[in-house]
C-alpha positions in Angstrom: 0.0 0.0 0.0 1.4 3.2 -1.0 1.5 6.1 1.5 0.3 9.4 0.0 3.1 11.9 0.0 3.0 15.5 0.7 2.1 17.7 -2.3 5.3 19.5 -3.4 5.3 23.3 -3.0 4.6 25.3 -6.0 7.8 26.4 -7.6 8.7 29.9 -7.3 9.6 32.0 -10.3 13.3 32.7 -10.2 12.8 36.2 -11.3 10.4 36.8 -8.4 12.8 35.3 -6.0 15.6 37.6 -6.9 13.3 40.7 -7.2 13.8 42.9 -4.0 10.8 43.4 -1.9 9.0 46.7 -2.4 10.4 49.3 0.0 8.0 50.5 2.7 7.6 54.3 2.7 8.9 55.7 5.9 6.3 57.1 8.3 6.0 60.8 8.4 8.0 62.4 11.1 6.0 63.9 13.9 8.6 66.5 14.5 8.2 69.7 12.5 10.6 70.3 9.7 13.3 72.9 10.2 11.6 75.2 7.8 8.2 74.8 9.5 9.2 75.5 13.1 7.2 78.0 15.0 8.3 81.6 14.2 10.2 83.4 17.0 7.4 85.9 17.3 7.2 89.6 17.1 10.0 91.2 19.2 7.5 93.9 20.3 5.5 91.2 22.1 6.8 89.6 25.3 6.2 85.9 24.5 8.1 83.5 22.3 6.3 82.0 19.3 2.6 81.1 19.5 0.9 82.7 22.6 -0.7 80.6 25.3 -4.0 81.4 26.8 -2.3 82.9 29.9 -0.2 85.1 27.5 -3.3 86.4 25.8 -5.3 87.0 29.0 -2.4 88.8 30.7 -1.6 91.0 27.7 -5.3 91.8 27.2 -5.4 92.9 30.9 -2.4 95.2 30.4 -3.9 96.8 27.3 -7.2 97.4 29.1 -5.3 98.9 32.1 -3.6 101.3 29.7 -6.9 102.2 28.0 -8.5 102.8 31.4 -6.0 105.6 32.1 -7.1 107.5 29.0 -10.8 106.7 29.4 -10.9 107.9 33.0 -8.6 110.9 32.5 -11.4 113.5 31.8 -13.4 112.3 34.8 -10.4 112.3 37.1 -9.5 115.9 36.1 -13.1 117.1 36.6 -13.3 115.4 40.0 -10.0 116.6 41.5 -11.5 120.0 42.6 -15.0 118.7 43.5 -14.7 115.1 44.8 -11.0 114.3 45.2 -11.6 111.2 47.3 -13.5 109.7 44.3 -10.6 110.7 42.1 -8.2 108.9 44.4 -10.3 105.7 44.2 -10.2 105.8 40.4 -6.5 106.2 39.9 -4.7 107.3 43.1 -3.0 110.1 41.2 -0.8 112.5 43.1 -3.0 115.5 42.2 -6.0 113.8 43.7 -4.2 112.8 46.9 -2.9 116.4 47.4 -6.4 117.8 46.8 -8.1 115.4 49.2 -5.6 116.2 51.9 -6.0 119.9 51.2 -9.8 119.6 51.5 -9.3 117.8 54.8 -7.2 120.8 56.1 -10.1 123.1 55.3 -12.5 120.9 57.1 -14.0 119.1 54.1 -13.1 115.5 55.0 -10.5 113.8 57.1 -6.8 113.2 56.6 -6.9 109.4 57.2 -9.5 109.0 54.5 -7.4 111.0 52.1 -4.4 108.7 52.8 -6.4 105.4 52.6 -8.6 106.2 49.6 -5.6 106.3 47.3 -4.6 102.7 48.0 -7.1 101.0 45.7 -6.3 103.4 42.9 -2.5 102.9 43.3 -2.6 99.1 43.5 -5.4 98.1 41.2 -3.3 96.7 38.4 -0.1 95.9 40.3 -0.9 92.2 40.6 -1.4 92.0 36.9 2.1 93.4 36.3 3.5 90.9 38.8 1.9 88.1 36.7 3.4 89.6 33.6 6.8 89.4 35.2 6.2 85.8 36.2 5.2 84.9 32.6 7.7 86.8 30.5 10.5 88.2 32.6 13.0 90.3 30.8 11.1 90.2 27.5 8.3 92.2 29.1 10.7 95.0 30.0 11.8 95.2 26.4 8.2 95.1 25.1 6.9 97.6 27.5 9.6 100.1 28.6 9.1 101.8 31.9 7.4 98.8 33.6 8.8 98.6 37.2 6.2 96.3 38.9 7.5 92.9 37.7 8.7 91.3 40.9 7.2 88.0 39.7 10.2 87.8 37.3 12.7 87.2 40.2 10.3 84.7 41.8 8.8 86.8 44.5 5.6 85.3 45.8 2.4 87.1 45.2 1.5 87.6 48.9 5.0 89.0 49.6 4.7 91.4 46.6 1.2 92.6 47.7 2.4 93.3 51.2 5.4 95.3 50.0 3.3 97.0 47.4 0.8 98.1 50.1 3.6 99.5 52.2 4.9 101.5 49.2 1.4 102.8 48.4 0.9 103.9 51.9 4.2 105.8 51.9 3.5 107.4 48.6 0.0 108.4 49.6 1.2 109.7 53.0 3.9 111.8 51.4 1.5 113.6 49.0 -1.2 113.9 51.7 1.3 115.7 53.9 2.1 118.0 51.0 -1.6 118.7 50.4 -2.3 119.2 54.1 0.5 121.7 54.3 -0.7 123.6 51.3 -4.3 123.7 52.5 -6.4 126.4 51.0 -4.0 127.2 48.2 -4.2 123.6 46.9 -8.0 123.7 47.1 -8.1 126.8 45.0 -5.7 125.3 42.4 -7.8 122.0 42.3 -11.0 124.0 41.8 -9.4 125.8 38.8 -8.3 122.5 37.3 -11.8 121.1 37.6 -13.3 124.3 36.1 -11.1 124.0 33.0 -10.9 120.2 33.1 -11.4 119.7 29.3 -8.6 122.1 28.5 -6.3 120.3 31.0 -7.3 117.0 29.5 -6.5 118.1 26.0 -3.2 119.5 27.2 -2.2 116.3 28.9 -3.2 114.2 25.9 -1.3 116.5 23.5 1.8 116.4 25.7 1.7 112.6 26.0 1.4 112.2 22.2 4.3 114.6 21.6 6.5 112.7 24.0 5.5 109.4 22.4 6.4 110.7 18.9 9.7 112.0 20.1 10.5 108.7 21.8 9.6 106.8 18.6 11.7 109.0 16.4 14.7 108.6 18.7 14.2 104.9 18.7 14.1 104.7 14.9 17.2 106.9 14.6 19.2 104.7 17.0 18.0 101.4 15.7 20.1 101.2 12.5 23.4 101.9 14.4 24.0 98.2 15.4 23.4 97.0 11.9 25.9 99.5 10.5 28.5 98.5 13.1 28.0 94.8 12.3 28.6 95.4 8.6 32.0 96.9 9.2 
């Protein structure tokens, strides 16, 4: 009895055997190509590359804080000779502190109120600038020259910053309150004149601010090409 053998495997075509297997296309790299990397960002802005949500919120808050100064300016000027304590609460400006203390000297208010009412106006945006320092550090100084309240950059805790900020605001308010109290009636008369011609004073302040900004911009543009000329030598 014959034993059924295993069916031989089908012969492979020699040409197919020698033909190399089709190369598999490499998977696309998940890392961005060198030419497609995130741009470094606008040097006028304090963040690198694409902004995060925190960057946008903090920058929006700073823009709004700057706009509030100009929006409230006419109201502050008109209040300085009529309701100086209200003007203090809005902005904590030196003129409103002096006026409030001078009014207190003439019996229209109290000195302690004149000192304390300036605190909210002086501190209202300081925590925002602390946050900006924590987020952006030195780039924030370059993007917004003149900013001093950036203790978050050096790692100072918020509670520590607020305590020191409060002490500084009290000293500032106390200094101008003493000046206003010493001037007394003379400061009241001057404040009343400012309120009477508030729109003219507002126009003058705006015009002076624009003039200073234009001069600063021209000076910056004139100085900027200097490094490039030196680098080409």
